[in-house]
C-alpha positions as CSV (number, residue, x, y, z in Angstrom):
1,M,46.0,-64.7,2.5
2,A,45.3,-62.9,-0.7
3,S,41.8,-64.3,-0.7
4,N,41.1,-63.0,2.7
5,E,42.1,-59.5,1.8
6,G,38.8,-59.1,0.0
7,M,36.9,-60.1,3.2
8,I,38.2,-57.1,5.2
9,V,35.2,-55.2,6.5
10,R,35.4,-51.6,5.7
11,E,32.6,-49.1,6.3
12,R,32.3,-46.1,3.9
13,D,30.4,-42.9,4.4
14,A,27.7,-44.0,2.0
15,G,26.7,-46.8,4.4
16,V,27.9,-49.7,2.2
17,V,30.0,-52.5,3.9
18,E,32.5,-54.1,1.4
19,G,33.5,-57.7,1.7
20,N,30.4,-58.8,3.7
21,P,29.0,-62.1,2.3
22,F,25.5,-61.1,3.5
23,T,25.5,-57.7,1.7
24,P,22.3,-57.2,-0.3
25,G,22.2,-56.1,-3.8
26,V,21.4,-52.5,-2.8
27,A,23.1,-50.1,-0.4
28,I,22.0,-50.0,3.2
29,Q,19.8,-47.0,3.9
30,T,21.4,-44.3,6.0
31,E,19.7,-42.2,8.6
32,G,19.3,-39.4,6.1
33,A,17.4,-41.7,3.8
34,L,15.1,-42.7,6.5
35,V,14.4,-39.1,7.3
36,G,13.6,-38.6,3.6
37,V,11.1,-41.5,3.7
38,E,9.4,-40.0,6.8
39,A,9.2,-36.6,5.0
40,V,7.5,-38.2,2.0
41,R,5.0,-40.0,4.2
42,A,4.1,-36.8,6.1
43,Q,3.7,-34.9,2.8
44,A,1.4,-37.7,1.5
45,E,-0.7,-37.5,4.7
46,V,-1.2,-33.8,4.5
47,Q,-2.2,-34.1,0.8
48,A,-4.8,-36.7,1.7
49,Q,-6.2,-34.4,4.4
50,I,-6.4,-31.5,2.0
51,I,-8.2,-33.6,-0.7
52,S,-10.6,-34.8,2.0
53,A,-11.3,-31.2,3.1
54,K,-12.0,-30.2,-0.5
55,K,-14.3,-33.2,-1.0
56,F,-16.2,-32.6,2.2
57,P,-16.1,-28.8,2.9
58,R,-17.4,-27.4,6.1
59,D,-21.0,-26.1,6.5
60,P,-20.6,-22.8,8.6
61,F,-24.2,-23.1,9.8
62,S,-23.7,-26.6,11.2
63,A,-20.2,-25.7,12.5
64,W,-21.6,-22.9,14.5
65,N,-24.4,-25.0,15.9
66,R,-21.8,-27.5,17.1
67,I,-19.8,-24.8,18.7
68,A,-22.9,-23.3,20.4
69,M,-24.0,-26.6,21.7
70,A,-20.5,-27.4,23.1
71,C,-20.4,-24.0,24.9
72,K,-23.7,-24.8,26.6
73,R,-22.0,-27.7,28.4
74,P,-21.2,-26.5,32.0
75,K,-18.0,-28.4,32.3
76,L,-16.5,-26.9,29.1
77,A,-17.8,-23.4,30.0
78,S,-16.1,-23.6,33.4
79,Q,-12.8,-24.2,31.6
80,A,-13.3,-21.8,28.7
81,L,-11.6,-18.7,30.0
82,Y,-8.3,-17.5,31.6
83,A,-7.5,-14.2,33.2
84,Y,-4.4,-12.1,33.8
85,P,-3.7,-8.6,35.1
86,R,-2.5,-6.0,32.7
87,G,-2.2,-2.2,33.3
88,G,-4.5,-2.3,36.3
89,E,-7.2,-4.2,34.3
90,T,-8.2,-7.9,34.3
91,V,-8.0,-9.2,30.8
92,T,-9.7,-12.5,29.9
93,G,-9.5,-14.7,26.8
94,P,-10.3,-18.2,25.5
95,S,-8.4,-21.1,27.0
96,I,-6.7,-23.9,25.2
97,R,-9.7,-26.1,26.0
98,L,-12.1,-23.7,24.2
99,A,-9.6,-23.3,21.3
100,E,-9.4,-27.0,20.8
101,T,-13.2,-27.3,20.9
102,L,-13.5,-24.5,18.3
103,A,-11.0,-26.2,15.9
104,Q,-12.8,-29.6,16.2
105,A,-16.3,-28.1,15.7
106,W,-15.2,-25.7,12.9
107,G,-13.9,-28.7,11.0
108,N,-11.2,-29.4,8.5
109,V,-8.6,-27.9,10.8
110,T,-5.4,-29.6,11.9
111,F,-3.2,-28.4,14.8
112,G,-0.6,-29.7,17.2
113,V,3.0,-29.5,18.6
114,R,6.2,-30.9,17.1
115,E,9.5,-31.2,18.9
116,L,12.0,-30.4,16.2
117,E,15.2,-30.9,18.4
118,Q,16.1,-31.6,22.0
119,R,19.4,-30.7,23.5
120,D,20.7,-30.9,27.1
121,A,19.7,-27.3,27.8
122,D,16.6,-26.7,25.8
123,S,14.2,-28.0,23.1
124,T,13.1,-26.5,19.8
125,I,9.4,-26.7,19.4
126,E,6.9,-25.8,16.6
127,A,3.2,-25.2,17.3
128,Y,1.0,-25.0,14.3
129,C,-2.6,-24.8,13.0
130,T,-3.8,-25.2,9.4
131,D,-7.2,-24.6,7.8
132,L,-7.2,-27.4,5.2
133,E,-9.9,-25.8,3.1
134,T,-8.3,-22.3,2.7
135,N,-4.7,-23.5,3.1
136,V,-4.2,-20.8,5.8
137,T,-1.5,-21.8,8.3
138,R,-0.2,-20.2,11.4
139,S,3.0,-21.7,13.0
140,V,5.3,-20.6,15.8
141,T,8.8,-22.0,16.4
142,F,10.3,-21.3,19.8
143,Q,12.8,-22.5,22.4
144,V,11.9,-24.1,25.7
145,P,14.8,-24.0,28.3
146,H,14.8,-27.1,30.5
147,V,14.4,-25.1,33.7
148,R,11.7,-24.3,36.2
149,Y,11.4,-20.9,37.8
150,T,10.6,-21.1,41.5
151,K,10.6,-18.8,44.5
152,R,14.0,-20.3,45.5
153,G,15.5,-19.6,42.1
154,V,16.0,-21.4,38.8
155,V,15.9,-25.2,38.9
156,K,17.5,-27.2,36.0
157,L,15.3,-30.1,34.8
158,S,16.9,-33.5,34.0
159,D,13.9,-35.9,34.5
160,P,12.5,-36.7,31.0
161,R,8.9,-36.6,32.4
162,D,9.5,-33.1,33.8
163,I,10.9,-32.0,30.5
164,Y,8.0,-33.5,28.6
165,E,5.4,-31.8,30.8
166,L,7.2,-28.4,30.5
167,V,7.3,-28.7,26.7
168,A,3.7,-29.8,26.5
169,N,2.6,-26.9,28.7
170,Q,4.6,-24.3,26.7
171,G,3.4,-25.8,23.5
172,S,-0.3,-25.8,24.4
173,R,-0.1,-22.0,24.9
174,R,1.3,-21.5,21.4
175,V,-1.1,-23.9,19.9
176,R,-4.0,-21.9,21.4
177,A,-2.6,-18.7,19.8
178,C,-2.2,-20.5,16.4
179,I,-5.8,-21.8,16.5
180,L,-7.2,-18.4,17.4
181,A,-5.3,-16.9,14.5
182,V,-6.9,-19.3,12.1
183,I,-10.5,-19.5,13.4
184,P,-12.5,-16.3,12.4
185,G,-12.4,-13.8,15.3
186,D,-16.1,-13.3,15.4
187,I,-16.7,-17.0,15.9
188,V,-14.3,-16.9,18.8
189,D,-16.0,-13.9,20.4
190,L,-19.5,-15.5,20.0
191,A,-18.2,-18.7,21.6
192,V,-16.7,-16.8,24.6
193,A,-20.0,-15.0,25.1
194,E,-21.9,-18.3,25.0
195,C,-19.6,-19.8,27.6
196,K,-20.1,-16.8,29.9
197,R,-23.9,-17.1,29.6
198,T,-23.5,-20.8,30.6
199,Q,-21.4,-19.9,33.6
200,V,-23.9,-17.2,34.7
201,R,-26.7,-19.8,34.8
202,G,-24.5,-21.8,37.1
203,E,-26.2,-25.2,36.6
204,G,-29.1,-24.0,38.7
205,E,-27.1,-23.5,41.9
206,P,-28.4,-20.7,44.1
207,L,-26.3,-17.5,43.7
208,E,-25.8,-17.1,47.4
209,D,-24.2,-20.5,47.6
210,R,-21.9,-19.7,44.7
211,V,-20.8,-16.4,46.4
212,R,-20.2,-18.3,49.6
213,K,-18.0,-20.8,47.9
214,M,-16.1,-18.1,46.1
215,V,-15.4,-16.2,49.3
216,A,-14.2,-19.4,51.0
217,A,-11.9,-20.1,48.1
218,F,-10.4,-16.6,48.2
219,S,-9.8,-16.9,52.0
220,E,-7.7,-20.0,51.3
221,V,-5.3,-17.9,49.1
222,G,-5.2,-15.0,51.6
223,V,-7.8,-12.7,50.1
224,P,-10.2,-11.5,52.9
225,P,-13.9,-10.7,52.1
226,E,-13.4,-7.0,52.5
227,A,-10.8,-7.0,49.8
228,I,-13.3,-8.6,47.4
229,E,-15.9,-5.9,48.4
230,R,-13.5,-3.1,47.5
231,R,-12.8,-4.6,44.1
232,L,-16.5,-5.0,43.4
233,G,-17.4,-1.6,44.9
234,H,-20.4,-2.9,46.9
235,P,-21.1,-5.5,49.7
236,L,-20.9,-9.2,48.8
237,T,-24.6,-9.6,49.5
238,Q,-25.2,-7.5,46.3
239,T,-23.0,-9.7,44.1
240,V,-24.5,-10.7,40.7
241,A,-23.7,-13.8,38.7
242,E,-21.5,-12.0,36.1
243,E,-19.2,-10.8,38.9
244,V,-18.9,-14.3,40.2
245,V,-17.7,-15.5,36.8
246,D,-15.0,-12.7,36.6
247,L,-13.9,-13.4,40.2
248,Q,-13.4,-17.1,39.5
249,A,-10.9,-16.2,36.8
250,V,-9.1,-14.0,39.2
251,Y,-9.0,-16.7,41.8
252,R,-7.4,-19.2,39.4
253,A,-4.7,-16.7,38.4
254,I,-3.7,-16.2,42.1
255,R,-3.9,-19.9,42.9
256,E,-1.6,-20.8,39.9
257,N,1.0,-18.2,41.2
258,F,0.9,-16.3,37.9
259,A,-0.3,-13.1,39.7
260,S,-0.2,-11.9,43.3
261,R,-3.1,-10.9,45.4
262,Q,-2.0,-7.3,45.2
263,D,-2.3,-7.3,41.4
264,F,-6.1,-7.6,41.9
265,F,-7.0,-6.5,45.4
266,D,-6.5,-3.8,47.9
267,L,-5.8,-5.8,51.0
268,G,-6.4,-3.1,53.7
269,G,-9.6,-2.0,55.4
270,T,-12.6,-3.6,57.1
271,A,-15.6,-5.6,56.0
272,S,-19.2,-4.6,55.9
273,E,-21.8,-6.1,58.3
274,G,-23.2,-8.3,55.5
275,T,-19.8,-9.6,54.7
276,K,-19.1,-10.4,58.3
277,A,-22.3,-12.4,58.5
278,L,-21.3,-14.2,55.4
279,A,-17.9,-15.0,56.8
280,E,-19.5,-16.5,59.9
281,R,-21.6,-18.8,57.7
282,I,-18.5,-19.9,55.8
283,K,-16.8,-20.8,59.1
284,S,-19.7,-23.1,60.0
285,T,-19.7,-24.8,56.5
286,P,-17.8,-28.1,56.1
287,P,-14.5,-27.6,54.0
288,A,-15.8,-30.0,51.2
289,A,-18.7,-27.6,50.5
290,N,-16.3,-24.7,50.1
291,A,-14.8,-26.0,46.9
292,P,-15.0,-23.2,44.2
293,A,-17.7,-24.0,41.7
294,G,-16.8,-23.7,38.0
295,E,-13.2,-22.8,38.3
296,L,-11.7,-21.1,35.4
297,P,-8.4,-22.6,34.0
298,F,-5.6,-20.2,34.0
299,E,-3.1,-20.1,31.1
300,P,-0.7,-17.2,30.8
301,P,-0.9,-15.6,27.4
302,T,1.5,-15.7,24.5
303,P,2.9,-12.3,23.3
304,D,0.7,-12.3,20.2
305,E,-2.4,-13.2,22.2
306,E,-1.7,-10.7,24.9
307,A,-1.6,-7.9,22.3
308,R,-4.9,-9.0,20.9
309,A,-6.5,-9.3,24.3
310,A,-5.2,-6.0,25.4
311,K,-6.7,-4.3,22.3
312,K,-10.1,-5.9,23.1
313,G,-9.8,-4.9,26.7
314,A,-9.0,-1.3,25.8
315,K,-12.0,-1.1,23.4
316,S,-14.3,-2.5,26.1
317,H,-12.9,0.0,28.7
318,A,-13.5,2.8,26.3
319,E,-17.2,1.8,25.8
């Protein structure tokens, strides 16, 4: 019996099991030790990226050429901007898709989202962006409650897929803000302008067809043609390409339920004769042809980005 006493299995806080004949010569690694190994690995990975960035620095001339060429692609240009109402004005800014393209083309930039902790009620998330050449980093840590806000009230999320999609969506908005804080502001402004020029060209589609599709799309969300006319200040038959680009951003904001129709339009009044004729042509057009061309992705702004966009909007309004 005495010999068996030494075989009693007893687990200590250090993670070592005494009396086990299969015990190795070293202590079993605890969870904390594994976390330490992961931290060392992540640190080594970052150091390797910094060394590579120093060895192969970016060429700003080539980087801008890559950005300009990317912004000439119609598909990217159609997804490059978002819009939201603020103080009676419509403010636009670069979307996450454009921000990602800027970071990739600028070079030696790393960005992403980390889930630091997940609890039953919420998740703690970190979004970050780092310029590996200059060692400039912007990171944001925030909480994402596991709820969805609907017209019927607040819905608690329990499905892991729903939680993942919610965290990814919230994280992408913060990543965009981090990227835009690291990439030089003048580069961002030039990229936005280039995307707008690409949208104005419209892939060679006649302007009248683009206006017709736009009016049809707005009708589906409850905005009549006469309301669009009042916003523009002239009949739809006089619409120019730049106005179509702006209205597409407004349409997306309404469709995504971030803003109401009343935030952008006065919904009372009657239509002009030209608009009535255009509306009749839309009724005779097959539904498939009424799909909005070059829709703009809508992504509500983060607080930091909203302040920056508002400042730009105020400056533009003053000019």
